[in-house]
N, C-alpha and C positions, 0 to 999 in steps of 0.2 A: 333263390337257387344260387349256388356257388360252384361253377365249373372250374377245374384246375387252371390257374392263370398261366399266361405265357411267361417264359423266363424273362428276366430283366433285359429288355432289348438294348438299353443304353450301355450298361456296363459290360454285359456278357461276362466272360471270365477275365479275371485280372492276372492271369498267368504271365502275360506279357510284361507286367510291371511288378511281378514278385521280385523285388530287389535282386535280380539275377546276380547271385552271389559272386560269381567269378568276375563279372564286370564291376559291380559296386565295390567289392573289396579290393580289387586291383587298383581302382581309382583312389579309394580312401587310403590304402596302404602306401601308395606313392606319396601322399600328403603326410602320412604319419611316420614314414621310415626314419626321418631324422630324430624322432622321439624314442627310437628303440634304445632300451636300457641294457647296456653290456658292461661287464667289468673292464676296468681300464687296461688290463693286460690282454684283453681279447682284440684280435685284429678285426677292425671294422670292415676291412676289405674282404677278409674271409667270410664274415657274416653276410655281407651284401651278396657275395657270390653264391653262397648257399641258398639264401632266400630267393635270389633271382632265378637260380636253377629250378627251385621248387615251383615258382610261379610259371615258368615256362612249361614244366611238366604238367601243371594243373590246367593250363590253357589247352594242352593236348588231350586232356581227359584222363591222365595217368594218376588217378587219385591214390592208388595203393603205393606207387613209387614215392609220391610226395609224403604220404604218411610214414613210410619206412625211413625216408631220408630225414625228415624233421623230428621224428620221435627220437632217433639216435642223436641228432644234433642238439636237441633241447636237454638231453641228459647232462650234457656238459655246459650248456648255455641257457639255463632255465629262465633267465631274466630278459631274453630277447623277445619282446612283445610282437615285433614284426613277424618273426618266425612262428610264434604261437598262434597269431591271428591267421596266418596262411595254413597252418595245420588244422585249425578249426574249420577253415573254409573247405579244406580237402575232406574232412569228416562229413561236413554238411552235404557236399556234392555226392559223397558216397552213400548218403542216406543214413549215416550213423549219427543221428541228432544228439543222442545222449553224450557221446564223446565230444561232439562239437560244442555242446553247451558247456561241458566241463572246461574246455580250453578257453572259451570266451569269458566265462566267469573267473577263471584264473587271472586273465588279463585285467579284469575289472577290480579284482581284489587288490592288485598292485597299483592300478591306475583307474580310479572310479570315473574319471572324466574322459576316458578313451571312447570317443564317439563311434569309432569303427567297430569296436566290440559291442557297444550298445545297439548299433544298427543291425549287426549280424545276429545278435541274440534275439532282438525284436522280430527279425525275419523268420527265425526258427519257430518262435511262438506263433507267428502269424500262419505259417504253413501248417502248424499243428492245430489251427483254428482256436488257439487260446488268445482271442483278440484283446481281452481285458489285460492280459499280461504283456502283450506286444505293444499296446498303445503308449504307455508311459515311457517305455524304453526308446521307442522311436521319437517321441516328443522331445525327450532329453537329448537324443542324438542330433536331432534337427537343430536344436538350440546351440549345442556345443560346437557343431560343425559350421555354425554361422550360415545356416540355410542351404546346405548342399542340396541341389535339386533332386538327386536320386533319392535321398533320404526323406525329403519333404514329400515326394511323390508317394513313397511307401506309407508314410504316416497318414497322408490323406486317404489312401485306400483303406487302411484300417479304420479310420474315423468314419468313412462312408459305410463300411461293413457294420459298424456299431450304430448306424443311423444318426450319427452326430454330424449332420450335413453342413450346418453352418460353420462348425469348426473345420471341417474338411475343406470347405471353400476358402476359408481364411488361410489354411496351410498352403494352398496353391497360389496365393497372391504373389505375383512377381516371378513365378516359376516359368521359364520360357518353354515354348513348344520344343520337344527334343528333335534332334536331327534323325533322319531315317524314317521311312514310312511306317514300319511296324510300331516303333516307339511313339511316333506321332499319333497313330491311330489309338493306341492304348491311352495316351494322354487325353485326347478328345472324348473318348468313351467314358473315361473316369469323370471328366467335367460334366458330361451329359448325365451320368448317373447321379452326381451330386445335385445338379439343377432339378432333375426329376424328383429327387427326394425332398427338395425345398418347394416343390409345386410349380417350378418354372418350366412348364412343358414346352414353351416357345424356345427358350434358350437351350433346353436339352436337345430339341430338334436341330437347332443351329449347330451345336457341337457335333452331332451325329453326321450332319451334312459335311462338315469339315473333315471328319474322319473318312467318310466315303470318298471325298475328293482325292485323298491320298492313295486310294486303291479302288477306282470306280468299277472294276470288273469283278470284284469280290461279291458273289451272290449272298453269302451270309451277312456281310456288312450292309449290303443293299437292303436286306430284309430287316436287319436291326434298325436301320434308318427309317424304313417304312413304318415299323412299329412305333418309333418315336414320333413320326408325323401323324400317326393315328391318334396318339395321346394329345397332340397339338391340334387335333381336328382339322388338319390340312389333308382332307380326304383325297383331293385330286393328286397331290404329290405322292401320297402313300400308294394310291392305285398305280401311278406311273412307275414307281419302283417295283411294286410287287408283281404286276402283270407279266413282264418278260420272264421273271424267274419262274412263276407258276407255269407259264406256257412251255418253257423249256424242260422243266423238271416234274411237273404235276405233283410237286411237294405239297402235302396237305397243309403244313404250317403256312407256307406262302399263300395257299389258296384261302385260308382263313383270314389272313391280313387283307388280301384283295377283296374278299367278300365284305368285310367290315367297311372298307373304304367305299365300295360301291353302294352299300346300304346308307352310309353316312352322307353321301352326296346325291342320294335318290337316283342313282343310275340303274340301268338294267343289270340285275345280279343273277338272273335265272341260269345263264350258261355256267357261271362259276359255281353256283349252288349244285347244278346237275353234275358237274365233274367231281365235286367234293362228295356228293352222295354216292357216286359210283366208285369212290376210292376203295382199293382193296388193301386192308391192313390186317396184321395178325390179330386174332381175337383178343389177346391181352391188351392191345393198343386201341382196337377199334371202339370199344365201349367208351373210353375216356375221350377219344376224338369226337364221337357222336355227341357227347355232353358238351364239349367245347363248341362244336358247331351250333348246337341248340342255344347255348348261352349267347352267342353272337346274334342269332336271329331274335331272341327274346329282347336283348338290349336295344334292338332297333324296331321293336314293335311287331315282329313277325312271329307271334306266339303260336298261331295255328300251324305254321310251317315247321316250327320247332318240335311239335308233337311227334312228327314222323321220326325225327332223330332220337328223341327220348324213348320212343317205343322200341326202336332197334337196340338202344342201350339197355333197356329193361329186359329184352329178350336175351341179350348176351350175359346179363348179370341179374337173373331173376330173384336172387336172394339178397341183393344189396338194397337195404331199406332206403338209403338216400337217393338212389336212382329211381326207385318206385315212387318216392315222395315227390321228386321233381317232375315226374311224368303226371302224377295226379294234379299237381299245382298248375302245370302247363295246360292240361285238359280243362281244368276249372276256368282258367283265364281265357281259354279259347271258346268257352261256352259248351263244351262237350261234357255235360253234367253227369250223364249215366256212366260214361267211361271214367270220368273223374272219380266218382264215388267208388267204382270197382277198384281202381288203383289205390285209393286211400284206404279202403278196407283191407286190401292185400298188404299194404304197408303196415297197417295196424297188427296184422297177424305175425309180421316179422318182428314187431317190437313196438308196443304202444308208447306214446309220448304225448306231452301237452301240445307240441307242434302239430302232430298228426290229428289229434282231437280238434284243435282249433281250425285246421283246414277242413275237416269233416263238417264242422259247424257251418263254415262258409258255404260249402257245397250244398248242404241240406237246406240252408236258408235260401239259396238261389233256386233250389228245386221246389220251394214252397212248403217244405216240411219243417214248420217252425218249432214244434215240440221236440223233434229229433235234434234240431240245431241247438236248442237250449241245453239238452242233455249232453251233447258233445262239448259245448262251451263249459258246462259245469265239470265235466270230466277233465278238461284241460286245466281248470283251476285246481282240482284235486291233485293232479299230477305235478303241478308246479305252483304251489300256493303262494310262493314269494314273488312271482313274476307279474308285474303290472299289466302287461299286454293281454294276458288271458282273462284277468278280471275285467278289463275294459271291453274285451270282445263280448263277454257275457252281458255286461251292463248295456252295451250298445244294442245288442239283440233285443233286450227287454224294452229299451227306449223305443226302438223301431216299431214295436208292437204295443206301445203306450202302456206298458206295465211299469208305471213310474215308481210306485212304492217298492216294488221288487228291485228295480234298478237302483233306487236310492239305498236300499239295504246292502246291495252288493258293493256299491261305491263307498259307503261309510265304513264297511269292513276293510276295503282296500285302503281307505284313508288312514285307518289305524296302523296298517302295515307300511304304507308309503306316504307319510305326511308331507314329504317334500315334493310330491309329484304334482306338477301344474296341470297335467292332463286329467288326473283324477278330480282335482278341484274344478276344472273347467266343466267336466261332465256332471259333477254334482250341482254346480251352479245352474246348468241348463236343465237338469231334471227339475229343480225347484221352479224355474221359469215355466217349463211345460206344464207343471202341476198348478201354476197360477200364483205362486208365492214369490213375486218379483223383488220384494224388499230383501228377503233372504238370498235370492239369486244374486243380487247386486253385491252383497257382502262377500259371498263365496267367490264370485268372479274377480273381485278386488284381491282376494287372497291368491287366486291363480295368477293374476297379473304380477304380483310381487314375488312369485316363485320362478319366473322365467326371464331370461336376459332380454328377449324381445317379446313383449306382451301384446302384440298387435291383435292376435286372434281373440284373446280374452277381452281386450278393450273394445273390439268391434261389437261383440255380443253385449257387453256392458252398455255401450253407447246406444244400441238399438233398444234395449230394455228401458233405459232412461228416457229415450225419445218417445216411447209409447205411453209413458205415464202422463197424466194430466196435472199432477201435483208438481211443485218445485223439485228440481233435481236433488239427489243426495249430494251434500257438499263434498264428501270425500271422493265420490265417484267423479264429480265435476272437476275437482282439482287434478285427479289422475289423468282424465281425458285431455284436459288442457295442457298438462305437463308434457304428455306425449306429443300433442300437436305442436308445442313449442320446439321440442327436440327433433321433430320430423315434419318440417314445413311443407313438404311435398305430398304428405299423406292426406288426401282430400277428405276422406270420411271423418278423420279425426278433427279437421278444421270445421266440418259441418256440425259434428256433435258438440264441440266446444262452443261454437258461435250460437247455435240454436238453444243450447241449455243455458248459456249465459243470459240470453234474451228472456227465456222463460223465468229464470230466477229474478232478473231485474223487473220484469213485468209484474210478478207476484208481489214484489216488495215496493214497487213504485219508484225504484231507483232508475236514473237515466244517465249517470256519469260514465257508464261503460259502453255507450252507444258506438263510439268510434271503433273500439276493439271488436265489438260484435259485427259491425259492417265489414271490417277488414278480414275477419275470419270467414264470414259467409261469402264474401266476394272471392276469396282465395279458393273456397270450396267450389264455387261456380266455375272457375277456370280449370280446376283440377278434375272436376266431374262433369264434363260437358254433356253427357247423356242422362244426367240425373236431374229431375225436376225439383228435388227437395231444397237445394240451395236457393233457387229462385223463389220458391214458395216462402221460405223463411225470410228472405230479403224483402219480399212484399210486406210481410207482417212488420218487420223492423222499420221500414221506411214509413209505413202508415202510422205507426206509433210516434215517429219523429215528426210527422206532419209534412214529410217530403212526398207530396202526393203524385207528382209526375213520375218520380222514380218508382214509387209504390205501384202505380198503374202499369209501368213497363214490366217490372218483375212479375207482377201478378198475371199479366197476360202470358208471359213466357211460362209461368207455372202451369196454367190450365191448358196451354197448347201442348206442353210436354206430358201432362197428366190430365187428360180430359175427364177422368172419373174422380177428380179431387173435389168433393163437395165443399170442403173448407175453402179451397181456392176460388171456386165460383162465387161463394157467399162473400168472400173478401172483395173480390173484383166488383160485385154488385154494389157494395158499400162505397167503394172508391168512385164508381161511376155516378152514384147518387150524390156524393159530395161535390163532384165536378158539374152537377146539373145535367148530366146526360141520362135522362130518365128512361128513354127507350132501351139504351144499352144495359142499364141497371135491371130493368124488368126482364130482359133476355137472359142475363146471367142468373137471375133468381129462378127462372124456369129450368136452366141447366143445373142449378143447385138442387132443385127439387127432384129432378130426374136422377142426378147422381146419388142423392140421399136415399132414393128408393132401391138403389142397388146395394142392398145391405151386405156388408162385407161378411163373407163366410169365414168366421174366426177359426173354425176347425180346419178349413182348407189352408188358411194362412199358417196355422200351427204346423200342419203336416208339411208344408213347404219349408218352414224353419227347421223342423226335425230332419228333413231330408238333407238340407244344406249342412246342418251341424254334423250329421253322421258322416257325410262325405269329407268335411273338413277335418274332423278329429281322426278319422281313419287314415287320412293322408299324413297327418302329423304324428300319429301313434307309432311306436316302435314296430316296424314291419318285419314279417318273416323274410328270411333271405331267399 
């Protein structure tokens, strides 16, 4: 579900740093006045007086007087760039951007390196939201002006608006904090926006706190800072900032920030939620607000409470399919299945889609109507035949009910459409495994592992399949597992699979030169998997083969203590006791071995558990609905 997001709390509006043309150009023109091009016969004193008078009038806001004065003056002195720049400034301030653009372009035709004109023209394009045209002009102006802070600031704003955050950050390097509270606030908010864009939520919050320090009584700034602290997951600070604003104003936006902070730090949120629920808003705003409130609750695991808000939003907007869909999804996740299917069916009447059918399939499966679920998943595939997630949903439903041949057919068709999908390969491999063809399963899981940047999930299932086999491991599978174990030394399962399978390979071939590597990997697995008996059971086997009987005894004891139902562990321990001449202990372990052997493993139950785990894993990894 996607509720309309908050406005960018860090940057807010950049109006405060829109190269305030009057200030910027006055500053730049003072630097550039000596470059004014006038005929030798023209009195520079007269020119300076005219332009000075125009600037004084401009500072008083008398744009029309400036336009009249300089238009007449430039008829006789068309080469005076200082006058033309001031005229362009007057046009821009009067909102006559076309005329302003003409004046600045005239200057640039005569002097292409005039950074004042470049900056002013860039500002006009920026205010017209033509960012791609503004950026190169401001970049050139910043370079030609040797880094004038005002120009670099505007350039950074445009880069940030273009989501070129790294360049924006570089543009601000060395730019000092401006004097004056308002400009300082704008500076820190811009830096916060850039840091947020780069994923630096902590530094974004720091910059917002600096902005707030310049105007601590500003409620809007306090809420923007609170929102930045939310992104930084500094729940306590966000609540500290939002609570007094909400208490004074009952502003729903402030209340949403406070609610999210309270939920984040597991504080009592019910009073805040109660006030938000009783908020009185115009109908055209209330629906969106209820959706935003629901999203905050859902994000923090309060789906059942979100249903109330979405129900009200649906009452306000009964014909908006997205609102009804979100209500159906929330009801499904809250376990309100009858209500969920009613909402989903209502959504379908407003406009059927693959997403709606997929949700219907989930609801019907949860209600135990498997045939209806399959029909809905099939409908989703028909409506969006090129989308992977709907074919996966159908295949997983078939796997769940052990219709492996049908699931394989669905996945093979999906494979033809999306041969690069590791999820489809993973599901195909597991279908082969569940159907009892482990050799084919291993080959397909290897393909899945080669299609994804982090193949841990595929390799885990590959390792389990290889561990369950009595024959020597597949050489390619073994190499892949050990390669991953080498690259990820803290991944305990991979160390276990690699060490145990190396042992089985060497045992089958009679090879003993790899003993130290086997022990190293299994010992690492024992440290990394302290609750798992398997590393100790495997170490017991390895030490026994090496003739290191005392260590074999110790590890084998640990093996059966952690896994009392391990028939193989008791049998091995009995052999070790017999070798040590401890006949009584050996006989006791044989009795335990016989008892454990009679507990015949229920392979169907084991497969069911593997299916359940696999379905949970792939659904978590599969492309999820919003």
